[in-house]
TORKOL-4160 file (C-alpha; in steps of 0.2 Angstrom, whole numbers, padded with zeros to 4 digits, m for minus):
294
<pt num="1" X="m0151" Y="m0462" Z="m0199"/>
<pt num="2" X="m0160" Y="m0463" Z="m0215"/>
<pt num="3" X="m0173" Y="m0477" Z="m0217"/>
<pt num="4" X="m0179" Y="m0485" Z="m0233"/>
<pt num="5" X="m0194" Y="m0474" Z="m0233"/>
<pt num="6" X="m0197" Y="m0463" Z="m0248"/>
<pt num="7" X="m0212" Y="m0451" Z="m0249"/>
<pt num="8" X="m0217" Y="m0438" Z="m0262"/>
<pt num="9" X="m0228" Y="m0423" Z="m0265"/>
<pt num="10" X="m0234" Y="m0422" Z="m0283"/>
<pt num="11" X="m0244" Y="m0406" Z="m0287"/>
<pt num="12" X="m0251" Y="m0403" Z="m0304"/>
<pt num="13" X="m0246" Y="m0385" Z="m0310"/>
<pt num="14" X="m0264" Y="m0379" Z="m0314"/>
<pt num="15" X="m0260" Y="m0364" Z="m0303"/>
<pt num="16" X="m0252" Y="m0360" Z="m0286"/>
<pt num="17" X="m0254" Y="m0370" Z="m0271"/>
<pt num="18" X="m0270" Y="m0366" Z="m0261"/>
<pt num="19" X="m0275" Y="m0371" Z="m0243"/>
<pt num="20" X="m0280" Y="m0388" Z="m0248"/>
<pt num="21" X="m0264" Y="m0393" Z="m0257"/>
<pt num="22" X="m0254" Y="m0387" Z="m0243"/>
<pt num="23" X="m0262" Y="m0399" Z="m0231"/>
<pt num="24" X="m0256" Y="m0414" Z="m0243"/>
<pt num="25" X="m0239" Y="m0406" Z="m0244"/>
<pt num="26" X="m0237" Y="m0404" Z="m0225"/>
<pt num="27" X="m0243" Y="m0421" Z="m0222"/>
<pt num="28" X="m0232" Y="m0430" Z="m0234"/>
<pt num="29" X="m0217" Y="m0420" Z="m0228"/>
<pt num="30" X="m0220" Y="m0423" Z="m0210"/>
<pt num="31" X="m0223" Y="m0442" Z="m0213"/>
<pt num="32" X="m0207" Y="m0443" Z="m0222"/>
<pt num="33" X="m0197" Y="m0434" Z="m0209"/>
<pt num="34" X="m0205" Y="m0443" Z="m0194"/>
<pt num="35" X="m0200" Y="m0460" Z="m0202"/>
<pt num="36" X="m0182" Y="m0454" Z="m0205"/>
<pt num="37" X="m0185" Y="m0455" Z="m0224"/>
<pt num="38" X="m0183" Y="m0445" Z="m0240"/>
<pt num="39" X="m0196" Y="m0433" Z="m0247"/>
<pt num="40" X="m0197" Y="m0429" Z="m0266"/>
<pt num="41" X="m0207" Y="m0417" Z="m0276"/>
<pt num="42" X="m0214" Y="m0422" Z="m0293"/>
<pt num="43" X="m0223" Y="m0409" Z="m0305"/>
<pt num="44" X="m0237" Y="m0419" Z="m0313"/>
<pt num="45" X="m0239" Y="m0409" Z="m0329"/>
<pt num="46" X="m0244" Y="m0423" Z="m0341"/>
<pt num="47" X="m0261" Y="m0414" Z="m0343"/>
<pt num="48" X="m0253" Y="m0400" Z="m0353"/>
<pt num="49" X="m0270" Y="m0391" Z="m0358"/>
<pt num="50" X="m0274" Y="m0388" Z="m0339"/>
<pt num="51" X="m0256" Y="m0382" Z="m0334"/>
<pt num="52" X="m0253" Y="m0364" Z="m0331"/>
<pt num="53" X="m0236" Y="m0357" Z="m0337"/>
<pt num="54" X="m0225" Y="m0353" Z="m0323"/>
<pt num="55" X="m0236" Y="m0362" Z="m0310"/>
<pt num="56" X="m0223" Y="m0375" Z="m0307"/>
<pt num="57" X="m0210" Y="m0362" Z="m0301"/>
<pt num="58" X="m0223" Y="m0353" Z="m0290"/>
<pt num="59" X="m0227" Y="m0370" Z="m0282"/>
<pt num="60" X="m0208" Y="m0373" Z="m0278"/>
<pt num="61" X="m0206" Y="m0356" Z="m0271"/>
<pt num="62" X="m0222" Y="m0358" Z="m0260"/>
<pt num="63" X="m0215" Y="m0374" Z="m0253"/>
<pt num="64" X="m0198" Y="m0366" Z="m0250"/>
<pt num="65" X="m0206" Y="m0352" Z="m0241"/>
<pt num="66" X="m0214" Y="m0365" Z="m0229"/>
<pt num="67" X="m0197" Y="m0374" Z="m0227"/>
<pt num="68" X="m0204" Y="m0389" Z="m0235"/>
<pt num="69" X="m0188" Y="m0394" Z="m0245"/>
<pt num="70" X="m0186" Y="m0409" Z="m0255"/>
<pt num="71" X="m0171" Y="m0421" Z="m0253"/>
<pt num="72" X="m0168" Y="m0421" Z="m0272"/>
<pt num="73" X="m0171" Y="m0410" Z="m0287"/>
<pt num="74" X="m0189" Y="m0410" Z="m0293"/>
<pt num="75" X="m0194" Y="m0420" Z="m0308"/>
<pt num="76" X="m0207" Y="m0416" Z="m0321"/>
<pt num="77" X="m0218" Y="m0429" Z="m0329"/>
<pt num="78" X="m0218" Y="m0421" Z="m0346"/>
<pt num="79" X="m0199" Y="m0426" Z="m0347"/>
<pt num="80" X="m0203" Y="m0444" Z="m0344"/>
<pt num="81" X="m0215" Y="m0450" Z="m0358"/>
<pt num="82" X="m0202" Y="m0463" Z="m0364"/>
<pt num="83" X="m0205" Y="m0472" Z="m0347"/>
<pt num="84" X="m0224" Y="m0472" Z="m0350"/>
<pt num="85" X="m0223" Y="m0478" Z="m0367"/>
<pt num="86" X="m0212" Y="m0493" Z="m0362"/>
<pt num="87" X="m0224" Y="m0498" Z="m0349"/>
<pt num="88" X="m0239" Y="m0497" Z="m0360"/>
<pt num="89" X="m0230" Y="m0508" Z="m0373"/>
<pt num="90" X="m0227" Y="m0520" Z="m0359"/>
<pt num="91" X="m0245" Y="m0520" Z="m0354"/>
<pt num="92" X="m0250" Y="m0523" Z="m0372"/>
<pt num="93" X="m0238" Y="m0537" Z="m0374"/>
<pt num="94" X="m0246" Y="m0545" Z="m0358"/>
<pt num="95" X="m0264" Y="m0543" Z="m0365"/>
<pt num="96" X="m0267" Y="m0531" Z="m0350"/>
<pt num="97" X="m0270" Y="m0516" Z="m0362"/>
<pt num="98" X="m0280" Y="m0514" Z="m0378"/>
<pt num="99" X="m0284" Y="m0500" Z="m0391"/>
<pt num="100" X="m0301" Y="m0492" Z="m0389"/>
<pt num="101" X="m0311" Y="m0483" Z="m0403"/>
<pt num="102" X="m0325" Y="m0476" Z="m0393"/>
<pt num="103" X="m0329" Y="m0458" Z="m0391"/>
<pt num="104" X="m0338" Y="m0452" Z="m0375"/>
<pt num="105" X="m0354" Y="m0452" Z="m0385"/>
<pt num="106" X="m0352" Y="m0470" Z="m0391"/>
<pt num="107" X="m0350" Y="m0475" Z="m0372"/>
<pt num="108" X="m0365" Y="m0465" Z="m0367"/>
<pt num="109" X="m0375" Y="m0474" Z="m0381"/>
<pt num="110" X="m0369" Y="m0491" Z="m0376"/>
<pt num="111" X="m0373" Y="m0488" Z="m0358"/>
<pt num="112" X="m0390" Y="m0482" Z="m0362"/>
<pt num="113" X="m0394" Y="m0497" Z="m0372"/>
<pt num="114" X="m0389" Y="m0507" Z="m0357"/>
<pt num="115" X="m0400" Y="m0496" Z="m0346"/>
<pt num="116" X="m0384" Y="m0491" Z="m0336"/>
<pt num="117" X="m0381" Y="m0473" Z="m0340"/>
<pt num="118" X="m0375" Y="m0468" Z="m0323"/>
<pt num="119" X="m0359" Y="m0457" Z="m0322"/>
<pt num="120" X="m0346" Y="m0460" Z="m0308"/>
<pt num="121" X="m0338" Y="m0445" Z="m0302"/>
<pt num="122" X="m0340" Y="m0437" Z="m0319"/>
<pt num="123" X="m0334" Y="m0453" Z="m0328"/>
<pt num="124" X="m0345" Y="m0465" Z="m0337"/>
<pt num="125" X="m0342" Y="m0484" Z="m0332"/>
<pt num="126" X="m0334" Y="m0491" Z="m0348"/>
<pt num="127" X="m0345" Y="m0505" Z="m0354"/>
<pt num="128" X="m0330" Y="m0515" Z="m0363"/>
<pt num="129" X="m0335" Y="m0512" Z="m0381"/>
<pt num="130" X="m0318" Y="m0513" Z="m0388"/>
<pt num="131" X="m0312" Y="m0527" Z="m0376"/>
<pt num="132" X="m0313" Y="m0540" Z="m0390"/>
<pt num="133" X="m0308" Y="m0529" Z="m0405"/>
<pt num="134" X="m0311" Y="m0512" Z="m0413"/>
<pt num="135" X="m0326" Y="m0517" Z="m0423"/>
<pt num="136" X="m0321" Y="m0506" Z="m0438"/>
<pt num="137" X="m0317" Y="m0491" Z="m0427"/>
<pt num="138" X="m0300" Y="m0482" Z="m0428"/>
<pt num="139" X="m0290" Y="m0483" Z="m0412"/>
<pt num="140" X="m0292" Y="m0468" Z="m0401"/>
<pt num="141" X="m0286" Y="m0472" Z="m0383"/>
<pt num="142" X="m0278" Y="m0486" Z="m0374"/>
<pt num="143" X="m0287" Y="m0495" Z="m0359"/>
<pt num="144" X="m0282" Y="m0506" Z="m0345"/>
<pt num="145" X="m0291" Y="m0523" Z="m0345"/>
<pt num="146" X="m0298" Y="m0524" Z="m0327"/>
<pt num="147" X="m0299" Y="m0541" Z="m0319"/>
<pt num="148" X="m0316" Y="m0544" Z="m0310"/>
<pt num="149" X="m0318" Y="m0545" Z="m0292"/>
<pt num="150" X="m0317" Y="m0533" Z="m0277"/>
<pt num="151" X="m0300" Y="m0526" Z="m0273"/>
<pt num="152" X="m0297" Y="m0523" Z="m0254"/>
<pt num="153" X="m0283" Y="m0512" Z="m0248"/>
<pt num="154" X="m0280" Y="m0503" Z="m0231"/>
<pt num="155" X="m0277" Y="m0484" Z="m0229"/>
<pt num="156" X="m0268" Y="m0479" Z="m0213"/>
<pt num="157" X="m0281" Y="m0466" Z="m0209"/>
<pt num="158" X="m0297" Y="m0473" Z="m0216"/>
<pt num="159" X="m0295" Y="m0491" Z="m0213"/>
<pt num="160" X="m0300" Y="m0506" Z="m0225"/>
<pt num="161" X="m0307" Y="m0500" Z="m0242"/>
<pt num="162" X="m0315" Y="m0510" Z="m0255"/>
<pt num="163" X="m0319" Y="m0507" Z="m0274"/>
<pt num="164" X="m0325" Y="m0518" Z="m0288"/>
<pt num="165" X="m0315" Y="m0508" Z="m0302"/>
<pt num="166" X="m0322" Y="m0518" Z="m0316"/>
<pt num="167" X="m0340" Y="m0515" Z="m0311"/>
<pt num="168" X="m0338" Y="m0497" Z="m0304"/>
<pt num="169" X="m0326" Y="m0490" Z="m0316"/>
<pt num="170" X="m0323" Y="m0502" Z="m0330"/>
<pt num="171" X="m0308" Y="m0503" Z="m0341"/>
<pt num="172" X="m0299" Y="m0486" Z="m0338"/>
<pt num="173" X="m0289" Y="m0476" Z="m0350"/>
<pt num="174" X="m0270" Y="m0477" Z="m0350"/>
<pt num="175" X="m0267" Y="m0465" Z="m0365"/>
<pt num="176" X="m0280" Y="m0453" Z="m0370"/>
<pt num="177" X="m0288" Y="m0450" Z="m0387"/>
<pt num="178" X="m0278" Y="m0434" Z="m0388"/>
<pt num="179" X="m0262" Y="m0443" Z="m0386"/>
<pt num="180" X="m0259" Y="m0437" Z="m0368"/>
<pt num="181" X="m0254" Y="m0450" Z="m0355"/>
<pt num="182" X="m0268" Y="m0453" Z="m0342"/>
<pt num="183" X="m0264" Y="m0449" Z="m0323"/>
<pt num="184" X="m0266" Y="m0467" Z="m0318"/>
<pt num="185" X="m0252" Y="m0474" Z="m0328"/>
<pt num="186" X="m0240" Y="m0460" Z="m0326"/>
<pt num="187" X="m0242" Y="m0459" Z="m0307"/>
<pt num="188" X="m0239" Y="m0478" Z="m0305"/>
<pt num="189" X="m0224" Y="m0478" Z="m0317"/>
<pt num="190" X="m0216" Y="m0463" Z="m0308"/>
<pt num="191" X="m0219" Y="m0470" Z="m0291"/>
<pt num="192" X="m0211" Y="m0486" Z="m0295"/>
<pt num="193" X="m0196" Y="m0478" Z="m0304"/>
<pt num="194" X="m0193" Y="m0466" Z="m0290"/>
<pt num="195" X="m0194" Y="m0480" Z="m0277"/>
<pt num="196" X="m0209" Y="m0472" Z="m0268"/>
<pt num="197" X="m0213" Y="m0483" Z="m0253"/>
<pt num="198" X="m0226" Y="m0472" Z="m0244"/>
<pt num="199" X="m0240" Y="m0461" Z="m0252"/>
<pt num="200" X="m0248" Y="m0447" Z="m0242"/>
<pt num="201" X="m0261" Y="m0437" Z="m0252"/>
<pt num="202" X="m0279" Y="m0430" Z="m0251"/>
<pt num="203" X="m0294" Y="m0441" Z="m0248"/>
<pt num="204" X="m0301" Y="m0436" Z="m0264"/>
<pt num="205" X="m0288" Y="m0447" Z="m0273"/>
<pt num="206" X="m0292" Y="m0462" Z="m0263"/>
<pt num="207" X="m0305" Y="m0468" Z="m0276"/>
<pt num="208" X="m0290" Y="m0469" Z="m0288"/>
<pt num="209" X="m0280" Y="m0481" Z="m0277"/>
<pt num="210" X="m0288" Y="m0498" Z="m0283"/>
<pt num="211" X="m0284" Y="m0493" Z="m0301"/>
<pt num="212" X="m0266" Y="m0489" Z="m0297"/>
<pt num="213" X="m0264" Y="m0505" Z="m0287"/>
<pt num="214" X="m0271" Y="m0515" Z="m0301"/>
<pt num="215" X="m0258" Y="m0507" Z="m0313"/>
<pt num="216" X="m0244" Y="m0510" Z="m0300"/>
<pt num="217" X="m0248" Y="m0528" Z="m0299"/>
<pt num="218" X="m0249" Y="m0530" Z="m0318"/>
<pt num="219" X="m0232" Y="m0522" Z="m0320"/>
<pt num="220" X="m0224" Y="m0531" Z="m0306"/>
<pt num="221" X="m0221" Y="m0515" Z="m0295"/>
<pt num="222" X="m0222" Y="m0515" Z="m0276"/>
<pt num="223" X="m0238" Y="m0507" Z="m0269"/>
<pt num="224" X="m0234" Y="m0492" Z="m0257"/>
<pt num="225" X="m0242" Y="m0489" Z="m0240"/>
<pt num="226" X="m0256" Y="m0476" Z="m0242"/>
<pt num="227" X="m0262" Y="m0462" Z="m0231"/>
<pt num="228" X="m0276" Y="m0451" Z="m0237"/>
<pt num="229" X="m0278" Y="m0435" Z="m0227"/>
<pt num="230" X="m0294" Y="m0425" Z="m0223"/>
<pt num="231" X="m0299" Y="m0412" Z="m0236"/>
<pt num="232" X="m0302" Y="m0393" Z="m0235"/>
<pt num="233" X="m0319" Y="m0389" Z="m0240"/>
<pt num="234" X="m0325" Y="m0374" Z="m0249"/>
<pt num="235" X="m0340" Y="m0363" Z="m0245"/>
<pt num="236" X="m0351" Y="m0375" Z="m0256"/>
<pt num="237" X="m0346" Y="m0390" Z="m0245"/>
<pt num="238" X="m0336" Y="m0397" Z="m0259"/>
<pt num="239" X="m0317" Y="m0400" Z="m0260"/>
<pt num="240" X="m0308" Y="m0384" Z="m0260"/>
<pt num="241" X="m0301" Y="m0381" Z="m0278"/>
<pt num="242" X="m0297" Y="m0368" Z="m0290"/>
<pt num="243" X="m0314" Y="m0372" Z="m0298"/>
<pt num="244" X="m0324" Y="m0366" Z="m0283"/>
<pt num="245" X="m0314" Y="m0351" Z="m0278"/>
<pt num="246" X="m0298" Y="m0357" Z="m0269"/>
<pt num="247" X="m0286" Y="m0343" Z="m0267"/>
<pt num="248" X="m0267" Y="m0345" Z="m0269"/>
<pt num="249" X="m0258" Y="m0346" Z="m0253"/>
<pt num="250" X="m0253" Y="m0330" Z="m0245"/>
<pt num="251" X="m0234" Y="m0332" Z="m0242"/>
<pt num="252" X="m0232" Y="m0316" Z="m0232"/>
<pt num="253" X="m0235" Y="m0327" Z="m0216"/>
<pt num="254" X="m0229" Y="m0345" Z="m0220"/>
<pt num="255" X="m0232" Y="m0350" Z="m0202"/>
<pt num="256" X="m0251" Y="m0345" Z="m0203"/>
<pt num="257" X="m0253" Y="m0355" Z="m0218"/>
<pt num="258" X="m0244" Y="m0370" Z="m0210"/>
<pt num="259" X="m0255" Y="m0368" Z="m0194"/>
<pt num="260" X="m0271" Y="m0368" Z="m0205"/>
<pt num="261" X="m0265" Y="m0384" Z="m0214"/>
<pt num="262" X="m0260" Y="m0392" Z="m0197"/>
<pt num="263" X="m0277" Y="m0389" Z="m0190"/>
<pt num="264" X="m0285" Y="m0399" Z="m0204"/>
<pt num="265" X="m0273" Y="m0413" Z="m0199"/>
<pt num="266" X="m0277" Y="m0412" Z="m0181"/>
<pt num="267" X="m0261" Y="m0405" Z="m0175"/>
<pt num="268" X="m0260" Y="m0390" Z="m0163"/>
<pt num="269" X="m0255" Y="m0372" Z="m0168"/>
<pt num="270" X="m0238" Y="m0367" Z="m0166"/>
<pt num="271" X="m0229" Y="m0350" Z="m0163"/>
<pt num="272" X="m0212" Y="m0344" Z="m0166"/>
<pt num="273" X="m0201" Y="m0349" Z="m0181"/>
<pt num="274" X="m0207" Y="m0360" Z="m0195"/>
<pt num="275" X="m0193" Y="m0372" Z="m0192"/>
<pt num="276" X="m0197" Y="m0374" Z="m0174"/>
<pt num="277" X="m0216" Y="m0377" Z="m0178"/>
<pt num="278" X="m0211" Y="m0391" Z="m0191"/>
<pt num="279" X="m0200" Y="m0399" Z="m0178"/>
<pt num="280" X="m0214" Y="m0400" Z="m0165"/>
<pt num="281" X="m0226" Y="m0407" Z="m0178"/>
<pt num="282" X="m0214" Y="m0420" Z="m0183"/>
<pt num="283" X="m0212" Y="m0426" Z="m0166"/>
<pt num="284" X="m0231" Y="m0427" Z="m0164"/>
<pt num="285" X="m0235" Y="m0434" Z="m0181"/>
<pt num="286" X="m0234" Y="m0453" Z="m0177"/>
<pt num="287" X="m0245" Y="m0451" Z="m0162"/>
<pt num="288" X="m0259" Y="m0446" Z="m0174"/>
<pt num="289" X="m0255" Y="m0456" Z="m0190"/>
<pt num="290" X="m0245" Y="m0471" Z="m0186"/>
<pt num="291" X="m0259" Y="m0483" Z="m0180"/>
<pt num="292" X="m0259" Y="m0492" Z="m0197"/>
<pt num="293" X="m0241" Y="m0487" Z="m0203"/>
<pt num="294" X="m0229" Y="m0499" Z="m0210"/>
């Protein structure tokens, strides 16, 4: 019997799946199946300059080779821009979003004047220059007006998490200066419209969760249950990625690729058919990851 659970795997088509991305795919699929729920695939291709032609089809083929099959046809974010525009206009109407005329250089100079030029994960903490108006600048981007205070949320694996978004990130971008939609808005809108109840993804995205919860609350959307999985690390100790040499998954032996992903999740290796391995891990899954579920 199906439950009300709806999960998803949402890769960006910047290249084929690698070992790290298969961990998130397997974890999200197992969580959905263990809860008797549905599992969707969404191709997050709003950052078009970073997308690689044909990578979306390769990703879908890799998932199929691993028997990680979605319950509905995949959707592509690039086809959903009208939804993002509608929700941005709603935020503007609520005074929760505003136009910003600052370049990165403007932000650097403003922070330097305040003695606060520290970057956060490659991003500069926005000092709020355009919160009260553009001050003669032309509008470039649109930003979300963060409320002050610490946002507290609970991850099923990592436990209680806290972040003061206003102080640590600042008013974040919803639509970029180049006209492209920012990840934060697109993912929140799509999760809500697709009825996503549970989000299972890599630990590197946990830092985004408070921003997304802020947007969910501003738009009146339900907040999903979150589980952030362990990361696969590269030789340099950083998250495995295409930038530090991650290789595309070798699909000649799908079971080996799945066993490698399962090991990261703390699940035992299996032999035999892929379908049997997935069924075994599905039975074991909630013993590992249901401590803080639902």
